[in-house]
N, C-alpha and C positions, 0 to 999 in steps of 0.2 A: 490745794485748789488746782495747781498746774497738773498734778498727777491725775486728778479726776478728769480733767480735760483730755490729757494725753491718752488715758485708758479708753475714753469714749470714742475718740477718733481712730485709735489703733484698731479697735473692734470694728468700726465702720470700714476701714481700709481692708481688713481681712475678709469681711463679708462681701464687699464689692469685688474683691479679687476672686472670690469663690462663686460669684454669679448673682448675689443678692442686689436688689436695687435699693440703695440707701438714701438717695437724695431726690432732687426735683430738677430733672433735665428740661422741664418746660420753661425754665428761665432763659433758655437759649432757643433761638429760632431754628427752623429746619435746616437752613444752609450751614449754620454753626454746628449743629449736631452731626451733619454729614461730614464734617472735617475731622471728627474725633473717634478714637477707639471706643468700643462699647464699655470697657471697664472704666474709662474716664467719666463717661456719662452716668454710670451707676454710682460713682462716688461724688456726684455733684451735690455738695452739702451747703451751698451758699444761700443767701437770702435775696440775691439780685444778680445782675449781670454788669459788672464794672466796666466791661469793654464798651458798653453803649455810651459811656460818658468820658472815657479816657482819651478818645480821639488819637489813637496811635498812628504814627507815621513811619514810613520806611527809614531804616537806619537808626531808630531810637533804641535805647536800652531801658528795659522795663523790669520792675521787681514786683512780684506777687508775694505779699505777706500772708503766710499761712496757706501755702499753695496746694495742700491736700493731694488729691490724685492727679493734679496737673492740668485740669481742664482749662483754666484761664491762662496758664503759662503757654499751653499749646496753641490756643487761639491767638494769644499775643504774638507768638513766634511767627505765625502766618502773616500777621499784619505789619510787623517791623521788617520782615523779609530777611534775606541772607546777609545783608549788611548790618542788621540789628541783632540784639540779643535779648532773650527773655529769661530772667532769673526767677526761681522759685525758692522760698524759704519755709521750712517746716521743721517742727521739733520731733515728729513722730516717725520712727524708723519704718513702720509698716506703710505709712503714706508715701514716704520717699521712695521706697521700693516699688510701690504701685505706680508712682509718677514716672519713674525712670523706665519702667516696663512700657508704660503708655507712650512715652516719648520715642522709644525704640520702635514700637509698632507703628507710630505715626510717621516715622522717618524724619523726625525733627532733629536737625543738627545744630541749630542756633539756640539751644536751651541749656541751662545749667541749674541743677538743684543743689541746695545747700542745707545742711542740718544746723539748726540753731534756733534762737528765740527772737521774737520780734522786738523785745526790749534791748537786744544787743546784736544788731545786724552784722553778720560777718562779711561786710563789704567795705571798700575804702570810702573816704569822704568824697562827696561831689562826683559820684560815679554813675548816677542813675538819672534818667530823664523823666520817667513816669513811675509812680508807685500806684499799684492797684491792690485791692484786698477784698475778700468776699465773706462777710460775716465772721470775722476773726478778731478784730481789735476789741470787741466787747468781751472776749474771753481773757484778755490780759488783766492781771491784778495791778499793773503799774503803767497806766496809760500815759502819764507824763513822760516816762522813759521811752515809750513807743513813739510818741510825737517828736521827741527830741532826736531820736535815731532816724526817723523819717526825714527830718530837716537836715541832719548831718549828711546822709548819703545822697540826697538830691543835689543836682547841679543848680546853680543860680538860674532862675527861670523855669525850673522843673515844676511838676504839678502832681497832684494826687487825684484819683478818681476811685472812690471806695464805696462799696455796698456794705451796710452794717445795720444792726438793730439799734434803734434809738428810741428813748422814752420821751413822752410828753413832759414838759417842764414841771407840771404840778405833781408828778409821781416821785416820791422820795426814794432814796436807795433802799430803805427798809421795805417799802411797798413793792418795789421791783423784786426783792427777794421772796416775797410771799407769792407773787404771780408765777415765778419759775426759778429753777436753780441756775447756777453759774454755767455749767456745761451745756445747758439748753439755750444759751445765748440771751438770757433774760436778766438774771440777778446782777451781772456785771455790766450791763448796758449803761451808757451815759445818756443823760437827757440832751435835748437839742442845744440848750444854752450852755451846758457843760462841755459839749463837743466843740462848739464854736470858741468858747473861752480857752479850752485846752490847746487847740491848734494855734490860736492867736498868741498865747503865751509862749509857744514854742518858736514863734517867728514867722508863721505863715500869714499870708494876706489873701484877700478875695475868698474868704471862707464862707461856704454855704452848706446847709443841711436841708435836703428836700425829702419829705416823706413821700413814699411811693406806694405803700400798701400796708394793710393791717397785719400785724404779726402776733400780738397778744393784747390783752386789755391795756389800753392807753399806750401801746408800744407799736412801733412801725418799722418795716423795712425802709431804709433811707439811702439816698445817694449823698455822699459827702465830697465836696470839691474844695481845693485850696491850691495856692501857688507858693513856691519859695521865691522871694524877691531876688 
């Protein structure tokens, strides 16, 4: 399953680097698009804009899980400023290469990209103020591990602002698999109640899941918020 996901996004990164438009840059407003290299916009593969809910502040340390071509990392870097840092984590070499190229083109000096899996984040305990992610957690086959790792790397008082695909509660995992496959962000999506229960079990508080738009039958783009006490 992981290889299926990796291959899909490696191909998208290659196509974006060669000039194909692979995503939906309309998730970002004109001012945000104006801050970014063209290749970063072409590789915008998310289902929302987590920066609209993350409320980033100067000096904060941000982590983007599944950072892809770097679009949300670069926008985060602008918002946290030179005293802050924006980290990106991705498992795909092609995406990491594209992201680093985009960061160099943007002149971003407060960004760091790491290779790894979101189930095993290669960063120290309590080192992050804010975690963002854009349509990536649904792709993991071990979401409890993802939630536990998010809790581990966040500082006390840290928060998450995530865009993801979420199913309505009546839709069973088997039904989600019929609607679409795993790498299309559908078969692996959690339901709203599953998302809330998973984050709560990992130790998060103030958990909320807000549907923001239709994605597939009985499935939605959603904003997920939570805090580490």
